[in-house]
PyMOL Python script that loads the backbone (N, CA, C, O; Angstrom):
from pymol import cmd

cmd.read_pdbstr("""\
ATOM      1  N   MET A   1       1.174  24.493 242.380  1.00  0.00           N
ATOM      2  CA  MET A   1       2.303  23.880 241.725  1.00  0.00           C
ATOM      3  C   MET A   1       2.257  24.217 240.236  1.00  0.00           C
ATOM      4  O   MET A   1       1.228  24.063 239.579  1.00  0.00           O
ATOM      5  N   LEU A   2       3.384  24.675 239.727  1.00  0.00           N
ATOM      6  CA  LEU A   2       3.510  25.028 238.317  1.00  0.00           C
ATOM      7  C   LEU A   2       3.670  23.762 237.485  1.00  0.00           C
ATOM      8  O   LEU A   2       4.480  22.899 237.820  1.00  0.00           O
ATOM      9  N   THR A   3       2.915  23.647 236.421  1.00  0.00           N
ATOM     10  CA  THR A   3       3.009  22.501 235.526  1.00  0.00           C
ATOM     11  C   THR A   3       3.251  23.001 234.112  1.00  0.00           C
ATOM     12  O   THR A   3       2.529  23.863 233.612  1.00  0.00           O
ATOM     13  N   SER A   4       4.276  22.449 233.475  1.00  0.00           N
ATOM     14  CA  SER A   4       4.546  22.785 232.082  1.00  0.00           C
ATOM     15  C   SER A   4       3.760  21.818 231.196  1.00  0.00           C
ATOM     16  O   SER A   4       3.077  20.926 231.700  1.00  0.00           O
ATOM     17  N   VAL A   5       3.853  21.992 229.902  1.00  0.00           N
ATOM     18  CA  VAL A   5       3.166  21.067 228.995  1.00  0.00           C
ATOM     19  C   VAL A   5       3.748  19.663 229.105  1.00  0.00           C
ATOM     20  O   VAL A   5       3.116  18.688 228.698  1.00  0.00           O
ATOM     21  N   CYS A   6       4.962  19.564 229.659  1.00  0.00           N
ATOM     22  CA  CYS A   6       5.621  18.264 229.821  1.00  0.00           C
ATOM     23  C   CYS A   6       5.359  17.633 231.186  1.00  0.00           C
ATOM     24  O   CYS A   6       5.727  16.484 231.427  1.00  0.00           O
ATOM     25  N   GLY A   7       4.722  18.390 232.074  1.00  0.00           N
ATOM     26  CA  GLY A   7       4.440  17.860 233.406  1.00  0.00           C
ATOM     27  C   GLY A   7       4.828  18.849 234.486  1.00  0.00           C
ATOM     28  O   GLY A   7       5.297  19.948 234.190  1.00  0.00           O
ATOM     29  N   PRO A   8       4.631  18.456 235.757  1.00  0.00           N
ATOM     30  CA  PRO A   8       4.940  19.351 236.866  1.00  0.00           C
ATOM     31  C   PRO A   8       6.454  19.596 236.979  1.00  0.00           C
ATOM     32  O   PRO A   8       7.260  18.726 236.649  1.00  0.00           O
ATOM     33  N   VAL A   9       6.819  20.782 237.447  1.00  0.00           N
ATOM     34  CA  VAL A   9       8.237  21.132 237.586  1.00  0.00           C
ATOM     35  C   VAL A   9       8.781  20.775 238.961  1.00  0.00           C
ATOM     36  O   VAL A   9       9.994  20.727 239.163  1.00  0.00           O
ATOM     37  N   ASP A  10       7.878  20.524 239.907  1.00  0.00           N
ATOM     38  CA  ASP A  10       8.317  20.078 241.230  1.00  0.00           C
ATOM     39  C   ASP A  10       7.281  19.109 241.785  1.00  0.00           C
ATOM     40  O   ASP A  10       6.151  19.036 241.303  1.00  0.00           O
ATOM     41  N   ASP A  11       7.692  18.368 242.807  1.00  0.00           N
ATOM     42  CA  ASP A  11       6.788  17.355 243.360  1.00  0.00           C
ATOM     43  C   ASP A  11       5.975  17.850 244.557  1.00  0.00           C
ATOM     44  O   ASP A  11       5.221  17.079 245.151  1.00  0.00           O
ATOM     45  N   GLY A  12       6.121  19.117 244.914  1.00  0.00           N
ATOM     46  CA  GLY A  12       5.348  19.694 246.004  1.00  0.00           C
ATOM     47  C   GLY A  12       5.924  19.457 247.385  1.00  0.00           C
ATOM     48  O   GLY A  12       5.349  19.910 248.375  1.00  0.00           O
ATOM     49  N   SER A  13       7.048  18.756 247.479  1.00  0.00           N
ATOM     50  CA  SER A  13       7.601  18.426 248.793  1.00  0.00           C
ATOM     51  C   SER A  13       8.364  19.576 249.449  1.00  0.00           C
ATOM     52  O   SER A  13       8.548  19.571 250.666  1.00  0.00           O
ATOM     53  N   ASP A  14       8.804  20.547 248.678  1.00  0.00           N
ATOM     54  CA  ASP A  14       9.547  21.682 249.230  1.00  0.00           C
ATOM     55  C   ASP A  14       8.568  22.813 249.517  1.00  0.00           C
ATOM     56  O   ASP A  14       8.130  23.514 248.605  1.00  0.00           O
ATOM     57  N   ARG A  15       8.236  22.982 250.771  1.00  0.00           N
ATOM     58  CA  ARG A  15       7.267  24.000 251.190  1.00  0.00           C
ATOM     59  C   ARG A  15       7.939  25.301 251.626  1.00  0.00           C
ATOM     60  O   ARG A  15       7.266  26.257 252.013  1.00  0.00           O
ATOM     61  N   ARG A  16       9.283  25.330 251.561  1.00  0.00           N
ATOM     62  CA  ARG A  16       9.999  26.546 251.977  1.00  0.00           C
ATOM     63  C   ARG A  16       9.755  27.680 250.996  1.00  0.00           C
ATOM     64  O   ARG A  16       9.362  27.462 249.850  1.00  0.00           O
ATOM     65  N   LEU A  17       9.996  28.884 251.468  1.00  0.00           N
ATOM     66  CA  LEU A  17       9.946  30.071 250.630  1.00  0.00           C
ATOM     67  C   LEU A  17      11.367  30.601 250.481  1.00  0.00           C
ATOM     68  O   LEU A  17      12.175  30.535 251.407  1.00  0.00           O
ATOM     69  N   TYR A  18      11.649  31.127 249.295  1.00  0.00           N
ATOM     70  CA  TYR A  18      12.991  31.603 248.971  1.00  0.00           C
ATOM     71  C   TYR A  18      12.926  33.058 248.531  1.00  0.00           C
ATOM     72  O   TYR A  18      11.929  33.483 247.948  1.00  0.00           O
ATOM     73  N   PRO A  19      13.981  33.828 248.802  1.00  0.00           N
ATOM     74  CA  PRO A  19      13.972  35.242 248.431  1.00  0.00           C
ATOM     75  C   PRO A  19      14.022  35.427 246.917  1.00  0.00           C
ATOM     76  O   PRO A  19      14.809  34.785 246.222  1.00  0.00           O
ATOM     77  N   SER A  20      13.179  36.302 246.433  1.00  0.00           N
ATOM     78  CA  SER A  20      13.196  36.670 245.019  1.00  0.00           C
ATOM     79  C   SER A  20      13.711  38.096 244.897  1.00  0.00           C
ATOM     80  O   SER A  20      13.096  39.018 245.433  1.00  0.00           O
ATOM     81  N   PRO A  21      14.841  38.297 244.194  1.00  0.00           N
ATOM     82  CA  PRO A  21      15.357  39.654 244.028  1.00  0.00           C
ATOM     83  C   PRO A  21      14.460  40.510 243.134  1.00  0.00           C
ATOM     84  O   PRO A  21      14.552  41.737 243.152  1.00  0.00           O
ATOM     85  N   ILE A  22      13.617  39.882 242.373  1.00  0.00           N
ATOM     86  CA  ILE A  22      12.725  40.610 241.472  1.00  0.00           C
ATOM     87  C   ILE A  22      11.515  41.130 242.242  1.00  0.00           C
ATOM     88  O   ILE A  22      11.205  42.320 242.195  1.00  0.00           O
ATOM     89  N   LYS A  23      10.843  40.244 242.941  1.00  0.00           N
ATOM     90  CA  LYS A  23       9.637  40.605 243.691  1.00  0.00           C
ATOM     91  C   LYS A  23       9.966  41.223 245.048  1.00  0.00           C
ATOM     92  O   LYS A  23       9.123  41.863 245.675  1.00  0.00           O
ATOM     93  N   LYS A  24      11.221  41.017 245.492  1.00  0.00           N
ATOM     94  CA  LYS A  24      11.623  41.449 246.833  1.00  0.00           C
ATOM     95  C   LYS A  24      10.672  40.856 247.876  1.00  0.00           C
ATOM     96  O   LYS A  24      10.210  41.532 248.795  1.00  0.00           O
ATOM     97  N   ALA A  25      10.405  39.577 247.692  1.00  0.00           N
ATOM     98  CA  ALA A  25       9.503  38.837 248.566  1.00  0.00           C
ATOM     99  C   ALA A  25       9.926  37.372 248.574  1.00  0.00           C
ATOM    100  O   ALA A  25      10.704  36.923 247.732  1.00  0.00           O
ATOM    101  N   GLU A  26       9.403  36.657 249.526  1.00  0.00           N
ATOM    102  CA  GLU A  26       9.655  35.217 249.608  1.00  0.00           C
ATOM    103  C   GLU A  26       8.684  34.494 248.667  1.00  0.00           C
ATOM    104  O   GLU A  26       7.491  34.795 248.632  1.00  0.00           O
ATOM    105  N   ARG A  27       9.227  33.529 247.903  1.00  0.00           N
ATOM    106  CA  ARG A  27       8.417  32.843 246.887  1.00  0.00           C
ATOM    107  C   ARG A  27       8.643  31.336 246.971  1.00  0.00           C
ATOM    108  O   ARG A  27       9.718  30.906 247.390  1.00  0.00           O
ATOM    109  N   PRO A  28       7.653  30.515 246.582  1.00  0.00           N
ATOM    110  CA  PRO A  28       7.826  29.066 246.553  1.00  0.00           C
ATOM    111  C   PRO A  28       8.763  28.656 245.410  1.00  0.00           C
ATOM    112  O   PRO A  28       9.002  29.415 244.471  1.00  0.00           O
ATOM    113  N   ILE A  29       9.272  27.454 245.521  1.00  0.00           N
ATOM    114  CA  ILE A  29      10.299  26.980 244.579  1.00  0.00           C
ATOM    115  C   ILE A  29       9.827  27.007 243.128  1.00  0.00           C
ATOM    116  O   ILE A  29      10.627  27.310 242.243  1.00  0.00           O
ATOM    117  N   ASP A  30       8.564  26.703 242.851  1.00  0.00           N
ATOM    118  CA  ASP A  30       8.112  26.717 241.457  1.00  0.00           C
ATOM    119  C   ASP A  30       8.139  28.127 240.869  1.00  0.00           C
ATOM    120  O   ASP A  30       8.419  28.301 239.683  1.00  0.00           O
ATOM    121  N   LYS A  31       7.848  29.130 241.692  1.00  0.00           N
ATOM    122  CA  LYS A  31       7.889  30.520 241.210  1.00  0.00           C
ATOM    123  C   LYS A  31       9.330  30.995 241.049  1.00  0.00           C
ATOM    124  O   LYS A  31       9.626  31.792 240.160  1.00  0.00           O
ATOM    125  N   ILE A  32      10.226  30.508 241.906  1.00  0.00           N
ATOM    126  CA  ILE A  32      11.655  30.818 241.762  1.00  0.00           C
ATOM    127  C   ILE A  32      12.163  30.234 240.445  1.00  0.00           C
ATOM    128  O   ILE A  32      12.915  30.889 239.722  1.00  0.00           O
ATOM    129  N   LEU A  33      11.759  29.016 240.135  1.00  0.00           N
ATOM    130  CA  LEU A  33      12.170  28.381 238.881  1.00  0.00           C
ATOM    131  C   LEU A  33      11.642  29.148 237.672  1.00  0.00           C
ATOM    132  O   LEU A  33      12.374  29.364 236.706  1.00  0.00           O
ATOM    133  N   LEU A  34      10.400  29.554 237.719  1.00  0.00           N
ATOM    134  CA  LEU A  34       9.806  30.318 236.620  1.00  0.00           C
ATOM    135  C   LEU A  34      10.555  31.636 236.417  1.00  0.00           C
ATOM    136  O   LEU A  34      10.866  32.009 235.286  1.00  0.00           O
ATOM    137  N   ALA A  35      10.841  32.337 237.510  1.00  0.00           N
ATOM    138  CA  ALA A  35      11.575  33.604 237.427  1.00  0.00           C
ATOM    139  C   ALA A  35      12.989  33.363 236.905  1.00  0.00           C
ATOM    140  O   ALA A  35      13.488  34.131 236.083  1.00  0.00           O
ATOM    141  N   TYR A  36      13.632  32.304 237.380  1.00  0.00           N
ATOM    142  CA  TYR A  36      14.986  31.980 236.908  1.00  0.00           C
ATOM    143  C   TYR A  36      14.992  31.789 235.389  1.00  0.00           C
ATOM    144  O   TYR A  36      15.838  32.340 234.685  1.00  0.00           O
ATOM    145  N   HIS A  37      14.058  31.020 234.911  1.00  0.00           N
ATOM    146  CA  HIS A  37      13.999  30.729 233.470  1.00  0.00           C
ATOM    147  C   HIS A  37      13.794  32.010 232.659  1.00  0.00           C
ATOM    148  O   HIS A  37      14.450  32.216 231.638  1.00  0.00           O
ATOM    149  N   ALA A  38      12.892  32.858 233.111  1.00  0.00           N
ATOM    150  CA  ALA A  38      12.638  34.122 232.408  1.00  0.00           C
ATOM    151  C   ALA A  38      13.864  35.026 232.429  1.00  0.00           C
ATOM    152  O   ALA A  38      14.243  35.586 231.400  1.00  0.00           O
ATOM    153  N   VAL A  39      14.482  35.169 233.591  1.00  0.00           N
ATOM    154  CA  VAL A  39      15.648  36.054 233.717  1.00  0.00           C
ATOM    155  C   VAL A  39      16.828  35.513 232.907  1.00  0.00           C
ATOM    156  O   VAL A  39      17.540  36.287 232.267  1.00  0.00           O
ATOM    157  N   ALA A  40      17.042  34.210 232.928  1.00  0.00           N
ATOM    158  CA  ALA A  40      18.146  33.625 232.153  1.00  0.00           C
ATOM    159  C   ALA A  40      17.978  33.925 230.661  1.00  0.00           C
ATOM    160  O   ALA A  40      18.957  34.202 229.969  1.00  0.00           O
ATOM    161  N   ASN A  41      16.752  33.869 230.173  1.00  0.00           N
ATOM    162  CA  ASN A  41      16.500  34.201 228.765  1.00  0.00           C
ATOM    163  C   ASN A  41      16.721  35.685 228.485  1.00  0.00           C
ATOM    164  O   ASN A  41      17.209  36.047 227.414  1.00  0.00           O
ATOM    165  N   MET A  42      16.367  36.542 229.436  1.00  0.00           N
ATOM    166  CA  MET A  42      16.601  37.979 229.251  1.00  0.00           C
ATOM    167  C   MET A  42      18.097  38.289 229.227  1.00  0.00           C
ATOM    168  O   MET A  42      18.533  39.160 228.474  1.00  0.00           O
ATOM    169  N   VAL A  43      18.879  37.593 230.032  1.00  0.00           N
ATOM    170  CA  VAL A  43      20.335  37.771 230.010  1.00  0.00           C
ATOM    171  C   VAL A  43      20.867  37.457 228.617  1.00  0.00           C
ATOM    172  O   VAL A  43      21.659  38.220 228.062  1.00  0.00           O
ATOM    173  N   LEU A  44      20.435  36.345 228.060  1.00  0.00           N
ATOM    174  CA  LEU A  44      20.873  35.969 226.709  1.00  0.00           C
ATOM    175  C   LEU A  44      20.466  37.031 225.689  1.00  0.00           C
ATOM    176  O   LEU A  44      21.258  37.385 224.815  1.00  0.00           O
ATOM    177  N   PHE A  45      19.246  37.539 225.793  1.00  0.00           N
ATOM    178  CA  PHE A  45      18.769  38.559 224.874  1.00  0.00           C
ATOM    179  C   PHE A  45      19.642  39.809 224.919  1.00  0.00           C
ATOM    180  O   PHE A  45      20.103  40.286 223.882  1.00  0.00           O
ATOM    181  N   TYR A  46      19.870  40.340 226.121  1.00  0.00           N
ATOM    182  CA  TYR A  46      20.659  41.573 226.240  1.00  0.00           C
ATOM    183  C   TYR A  46      22.107  41.363 225.832  1.00  0.00           C
ATOM    184  O   TYR A  46      22.724  42.267 225.269  1.00  0.00           O
ATOM    185  N   ARG A  47      22.654  40.203 226.101  1.00  0.00           N
ATOM    186  CA  ARG A  47      24.032  39.919 225.658  1.00  0.00           C
ATOM    187  C   ARG A  47      24.107  39.893 224.140  1.00  0.00           C
ATOM    188  O   ARG A  47      25.054  40.420 223.555  1.00  0.00           O
ATOM    189  N   GLN A  48      23.121  39.287 223.501  1.00  0.00           N
ATOM    190  CA  GLN A  48      23.111  39.250 222.040  1.00  0.00           C
ATOM    191  C   GLN A  48      22.923  40.634 221.458  1.00  0.00           C
ATOM    192  O   GLN A  48      23.537  40.962 220.442  1.00  0.00           O
ATOM    193  N   CYS A  49      22.089  41.454 222.075  1.00  0.00           N
ATOM    194  CA  CYS A  49      21.924  42.837 221.617  1.00  0.00           C
ATOM    195  C   CYS A  49      23.260  43.568 221.660  1.00  0.00           C
ATOM    196  O   CYS A  49      23.645  44.224 220.691  1.00  0.00           O
ATOM    197  N   ALA A  50      23.965  43.457 222.777  1.00  0.00           N
ATOM    198  CA  ALA A  50      25.262  44.128 222.922  1.00  0.00           C
ATOM    199  C   ALA A  50      26.271  43.592 221.908  1.00  0.00           C
ATOM    200  O   ALA A  50      27.014  44.363 221.300  1.00  0.00           O
ATOM    201  N   GLU A  51      26.296  42.273 221.726  1.00  0.00           N
ATOM    202  CA  GLU A  51      27.228  41.665 220.776  1.00  0.00           C
ATOM    203  C   GLU A  51      26.959  42.126 219.343  1.00  0.00           C
ATOM    204  O   GLU A  51      27.870  42.158 218.516  1.00  0.00           O
ATOM    205  N   ASN A  52      25.720  42.480 219.057  1.00  0.00           N
ATOM    206  CA  ASN A  52      25.355  42.932 217.715  1.00  0.00           C
ATOM    207  C   ASN A  52      25.373  44.446 217.570  1.00  0.00           C
ATOM    208  O   ASN A  52      24.907  44.988 216.568  1.00  0.00           O
ATOM    209  N   GLY A  53      25.919  45.128 218.586  1.00  0.00           N
ATOM    210  CA  GLY A  53      26.124  46.562 218.491  1.00  0.00           C
ATOM    211  C   GLY A  53      24.927  47.434 218.803  1.00  0.00           C
ATOM    212  O   GLY A  53      24.938  48.624 218.491  1.00  0.00           O
ATOM    213  N   HIS A  54      23.893  46.872 219.413  1.00  0.00           N
ATOM    214  CA  HIS A  54      22.693  47.645 219.744  1.00  0.00           C
ATOM    215  C   HIS A  54      22.792  48.175 221.169  1.00  0.00           C
ATOM    216  O   HIS A  54      22.813  47.392 222.119  1.00  0.00           O
ATOM    217  N   ALA A  55      22.853  49.486 221.328  1.00  0.00           N
ATOM    218  CA  ALA A  55      22.901  50.124 222.660  1.00  0.00           C
ATOM    219  C   ALA A  55      23.834  49.352 223.584  1.00  0.00           C
ATOM    220  O   ALA A  55      23.438  48.918 224.666  1.00  0.00           O
ATOM    221  N   VAL A  56      25.066  49.188 223.147  1.00  0.00           N
ATOM    222  CA  VAL A  56      26.021  48.293 223.796  1.00  0.00           C
ATOM    223  C   VAL A  56      26.135  48.536 225.298  1.00  0.00           C
ATOM    224  O   VAL A  56      25.986  47.597 226.080  1.00  0.00           O
ATOM    225  N   GLU A  57      26.391  49.757 225.716  1.00  0.00           N
ATOM    226  CA  GLU A  57      26.579  50.021 227.148  1.00  0.00           C
ATOM    227  C   GLU A  57      25.320  49.711 227.948  1.00  0.00           C
ATOM    228  O   GLU A  57      25.387  49.088 229.008  1.00  0.00           O
ATOM    229  N   ARG A  58      24.187  50.144 227.442  1.00  0.00           N
ATOM    230  CA  ARG A  58      22.922  49.914 228.141  1.00  0.00           C
ATOM    231  C   ARG A  58      22.601  48.421 228.215  1.00  0.00           C
ATOM    232  O   ARG A  58      22.197  47.919 229.264  1.00  0.00           O
ATOM    233  N   CYS A  59      22.780  47.723 227.108  1.00  0.00           N
ATOM    234  CA  CYS A  59      22.490  46.287 227.084  1.00  0.00           C
ATOM    235  C   CYS A  59      23.453  45.519 227.983  1.00  0.00           C
ATOM    236  O   CYS A  59      23.054  44.583 228.676  1.00  0.00           O
ATOM    237  N   HIS A  60      24.718  45.920 227.967  1.00  0.00           N
ATOM    238  CA  HIS A  60      25.706  45.256 228.817  1.00  0.00           C
ATOM    239  C   HIS A  60      25.347  45.456 230.292  1.00  0.00           C
ATOM    240  O   HIS A  60      25.402  44.507 231.073  1.00  0.00           O
ATOM    241  N   ALA A  61      24.982  46.675 230.676  1.00  0.00           N
ATOM    242  CA  ALA A  61      24.608  46.957 232.062  1.00  0.00           C
ATOM    243  C   ALA A  61      23.367  46.165 232.469  1.00  0.00           C
ATOM    244  O   ALA A  61      23.305  45.618 233.570  1.00  0.00           O
ATOM    245  N   GLN A  62      22.397  46.110 231.591  1.00  0.00           N
ATOM    246  CA  GLN A  62      21.165  45.358 231.882  1.00  0.00           C
ATOM    247  C   GLN A  62      21.475  43.874 232.034  1.00  0.00           C
ATOM    248  O   GLN A  62      20.952  43.219 232.936  1.00  0.00           O
ATOM    249  N   ALA A  63      22.315  43.344 231.163  1.00  0.00           N
ATOM    250  CA  ALA A  63      22.687  41.929 231.243  1.00  0.00           C
ATOM    251  C   ALA A  63      23.393  41.627 232.556  1.00  0.00           C
ATOM    252  O   ALA A  63      23.172  40.571 233.150  1.00  0.00           O
ATOM    253  N   GLN A  64      24.235  42.539 233.013  1.00  0.00           N
ATOM    254  CA  GLN A  64      24.945  42.327 234.284  1.00  0.00           C
ATOM    255  C   GLN A  64      23.967  42.285 235.458  1.00  0.00           C
ATOM    256  O   GLN A  64      24.071  41.410 236.318  1.00  0.00           O
ATOM    257  N   GLN A  65      23.022  43.220 235.499  1.00  0.00           N
ATOM    258  CA  GLN A  65      22.034  43.228 236.582  1.00  0.00           C
ATOM    259  C   GLN A  65      21.199  41.957 236.561  1.00  0.00           C
ATOM    260  O   GLN A  65      20.975  41.332 237.598  1.00  0.00           O
ATOM    261  N   LEU A  66      20.748  41.587 235.391  1.00  0.00           N
ATOM    262  CA  LEU A  66      19.930  40.386 235.263  1.00  0.00           C
ATOM    263  C   LEU A  66      20.727  39.128 235.612  1.00  0.00           C
ATOM    264  O   LEU A  66      20.180  38.191 236.194  1.00  0.00           O
ATOM    265  N   ALA A  67      22.003  39.101 235.264  1.00  0.00           N
ATOM    266  CA  ALA A  67      22.850  37.943 235.587  1.00  0.00           C
ATOM    267  C   ALA A  67      22.969  37.779 237.102  1.00  0.00           C
ATOM    268  O   ALA A  67      22.985  36.654 237.602  1.00  0.00           O
ATOM    269  N   ALA A  68      23.051  38.884 237.828  1.00  0.00           N
ATOM    270  CA  ALA A  68      23.103  38.809 239.290  1.00  0.00           C
ATOM    271  C   ALA A  68      21.797  38.221 239.833  1.00  0.00           C
ATOM    272  O   ALA A  68      21.823  37.382 240.732  1.00  0.00           O
ATOM    273  N   TRP A  69      20.663  38.657 239.293  1.00  0.00           N
ATOM    274  CA  TRP A  69      19.374  38.099 239.704  1.00  0.00           C
ATOM    275  C   TRP A  69      19.300  36.621 239.344  1.00  0.00           C
ATOM    276  O   TRP A  69      18.851  35.805 240.149  1.00  0.00           O
ATOM    277  N   ARG A  70      19.740  36.278 238.137  1.00  0.00           N
ATOM    278  CA  ARG A  70      19.718  34.871 237.693  1.00  0.00           C
ATOM    279  C   ARG A  70      20.497  33.998 238.669  1.00  0.00           C
ATOM    280  O   ARG A  70      20.030  32.932 239.069  1.00  0.00           O
ATOM    281  N   ASP A  71      21.682  34.453 239.047  1.00  0.00           N
ATOM    282  CA  ASP A  71      22.518  33.664 239.955  1.00  0.00           C
ATOM    283  C   ASP A  71      21.863  33.510 241.326  1.00  0.00           C
ATOM    284  O   ASP A  71      21.919  32.437 241.926  1.00  0.00           O
ATOM    285  N   ALA A  72      21.243  34.583 241.822  1.00  0.00           N
ATOM    286  CA  ALA A  72      20.556  34.519 243.116  1.00  0.00           C
ATOM    287  C   ALA A  72      19.366  33.563 243.049  1.00  0.00           C
ATOM    288  O   ALA A  72      19.108  32.828 244.002  1.00  0.00           O
ATOM    289  N   LEU A  73      18.651  33.567 241.946  1.00  0.00           N
ATOM    290  CA  LEU A  73      17.505  32.680 241.776  1.00  0.00           C
ATOM    291  C   LEU A  73      17.933  31.223 241.609  1.00  0.00           C
ATOM    292  O   LEU A  73      17.225  30.314 242.042  1.00  0.00           O
ATOM    293  N   ARG A  74      19.075  31.002 240.991  1.00  0.00           N
ATOM    294  CA  ARG A  74      19.541  29.637 240.734  1.00  0.00           C
ATOM    295  C   ARG A  74      19.969  28.915 242.017  1.00  0.00           C
ATOM    296  O   ARG A  74      19.832  27.697 242.127  1.00  0.00           O
ATOM    297  N   ALA A  75      20.485  29.677 242.980  1.00  0.00           N
ATOM    298  CA  ALA A  75      21.043  29.063 244.193  1.00  0.00           C
ATOM    299  C   ALA A  75      20.094  28.061 244.868  1.00  0.00           C
ATOM    300  O   ALA A  75      20.521  26.938 245.137  1.00  0.00           O
ATOM    301  N   PRO A  76      18.842  28.404 245.153  1.00  0.00           N
ATOM    302  CA  PRO A  76      17.973  27.419 245.813  1.00  0.00           C
ATOM    303  C   PRO A  76      17.509  26.295 244.886  1.00  0.00           C
ATOM    304  O   PRO A  76      16.961  25.295 245.350  1.00  0.00           O
ATOM    305  N   LEU A  77      17.721  26.451 243.609  1.00  0.00           N
ATOM    306  CA  LEU A  77      17.311  25.428 242.646  1.00  0.00           C
ATOM    307  C   LEU A  77      18.356  24.322 242.515  1.00  0.00           C
ATOM    308  O   LEU A  77      18.022  23.167 242.250  1.00  0.00           O
ATOM    309  N   GLU A  78      19.622  24.690 242.704  1.00  0.00           N
ATOM    310  CA  GLU A  78      20.719  23.729 242.576  1.00  0.00           C
ATOM    311  C   GLU A  78      20.548  22.595 243.570  1.00  0.00           C
ATOM    312  O   GLU A  78      20.540  22.823 244.780  1.00  0.00           O
ATOM    313  N   GLY A  79      20.414  21.397 243.078  1.00  0.00           N
ATOM    314  CA  GLY A  79      20.320  20.225 243.935  1.00  0.00           C
ATOM    315  C   GLY A  79      19.023  20.110 244.721  1.00  0.00           C
ATOM    316  O   GLY A  79      18.941  19.289 245.634  1.00  0.00           O
ATOM    317  N   ASN A  80      18.015  20.898 244.403  1.00  0.00           N
ATOM    318  CA  ASN A  80      16.752  20.840 245.126  1.00  0.00           C
ATOM    319  C   ASN A  80      16.027  19.539 244.758  1.00  0.00           C
ATOM    320  O   ASN A  80      15.633  19.334 243.610  1.00  0.00           O
ATOM    321  N   ALA A  81      15.864  18.683 245.743  1.00  0.00           N
ATOM    322  CA  ALA A  81      15.277  17.358 245.513  1.00  0.00           C
ATOM    323  C   ALA A  81      13.817  17.412 245.079  1.00  0.00           C
ATOM    324  O   ALA A  81      13.305  16.432 244.538  1.00  0.00           O
ATOM    325  N   ALA A  82      13.140  18.525 245.301  1.00  0.00           N
ATOM    326  CA  ALA A  82      11.724  18.632 244.928  1.00  0.00           C
ATOM    327  C   ALA A  82      11.532  18.822 243.425  1.00  0.00           C
ATOM    328  O   ALA A  82      10.444  18.566 242.910  1.00  0.00           O
ATOM    329  N   LEU A  83      12.564  19.265 242.716  1.00  0.00           N
ATOM    330  CA  LEU A  83      12.422  19.474 241.275  1.00  0.00           C
ATOM    331  C   LEU A  83      12.310  18.143 240.554  1.00  0.00           C
ATOM    332  O   LEU A  83      13.053  17.204 240.838  1.00  0.00           O
ATOM    333  N   THR A  84      11.396  18.075 239.639  1.00  0.00           N
ATOM    334  CA  THR A  84      11.243  16.880 238.799  1.00  0.00           C
ATOM    335  C   THR A  84      12.254  16.967 237.654  1.00  0.00           C
ATOM    336  O   THR A  84      12.986  17.950 237.535  1.00  0.00           O
ATOM    337  N   ASP A  85      12.286  15.949 236.831  1.00  0.00           N
ATOM    338  CA  ASP A  85      13.155  15.988 235.648  1.00  0.00           C
ATOM    339  C   ASP A  85      12.788  17.175 234.764  1.00  0.00           C
ATOM    340  O   ASP A  85      13.667  17.819 234.191  1.00  0.00           O
ATOM    341  N   VAL A  86      11.502  17.464 234.654  1.00  0.00           N
ATOM    342  CA  VAL A  86      11.044  18.610 233.868  1.00  0.00           C
ATOM    343  C   VAL A  86      11.576  19.901 234.487  1.00  0.00           C
ATOM    344  O   VAL A  86      12.090  20.762 233.771  1.00  0.00           O
ATOM    345  N   GLY A  87      11.460  20.043 235.791  1.00  0.00           N
ATOM    346  CA  GLY A  87      11.965  21.227 236.485  1.00  0.00           C
ATOM    347  C   GLY A  87      13.454  21.387 236.313  1.00  0.00           C
ATOM    348  O   GLY A  87      13.930  22.495 236.063  1.00  0.00           O
ATOM    349  N   ARG A  88      14.198  20.313 236.440  1.00  0.00           N
ATOM    350  CA  ARG A  88      15.661  20.377 236.269  1.00  0.00           C
ATOM    351  C   ARG A  88      16.034  20.751 234.832  1.00  0.00           C
ATOM    352  O   ARG A  88      17.081  21.357 234.602  1.00  0.00           O
ATOM    353  N   ALA A  89      15.198  20.399 233.882  1.00  0.00           N
ATOM    354  CA  ALA A  89      15.477  20.737 232.480  1.00  0.00           C
ATOM    355  C   ALA A  89      15.481  22.258 232.264  1.00  0.00           C
ATOM    356  O   ALA A  89      16.152  22.752 231.358  1.00  0.00           O
ATOM    357  N   PHE A  90      14.743  22.990 233.084  1.00  0.00           N
ATOM    358  CA  PHE A  90      14.715  24.449 232.972  1.00  0.00           C
ATOM    359  C   PHE A  90      16.043  25.063 233.402  1.00  0.00           C
ATOM    360  O   PHE A  90      16.301  26.230 233.106  1.00  0.00           O
ATOM    361  N   LEU A  91      16.885  24.307 234.092  1.00  0.00           N
ATOM    362  CA  LEU A  91      18.156  24.833 234.582  1.00  0.00           C
ATOM    363  C   LEU A  91      19.283  24.708 233.563  1.00  0.00           C
ATOM    364  O   LEU A  91      20.360  25.266 233.774  1.00  0.00           O
ATOM    365  N   LEU A  92      19.070  24.018 232.508  1.00  0.00           N
ATOM    366  CA  LEU A  92      20.147  23.814 231.530  1.00  0.00           C
ATOM    367  C   LEU A  92      20.451  25.069 230.752  1.00  0.00           C
ATOM    368  O   LEU A  92      21.330  25.063 229.891  1.00  0.00           O
TER     369      LEU A  92
END
""", "prot")
cmd.dss("prot")
cmd.show_as("cartoon", "prot")
cmd.util.cbc("prot")
cmd.orient("prot")
């Protein structure tokens, strides 16, 4: 179980595995949440790069690919009862 400095991100009750477009493997909910958070931040980074005129086409394309992964990762997190308040905070 993944624990942040604020506490655990899930309560351990969800034992299912979910598809990860990054690893191309089935992963537990805490790893899906970690990947979602990382990918969501990368989307913001590449969008800001493009908005500031840095390798616009490349950054825009990268942001689009990452946004698709972010959305796929978010799906099993939405409404997942196993996420704690800390875990749900990563979705904002």
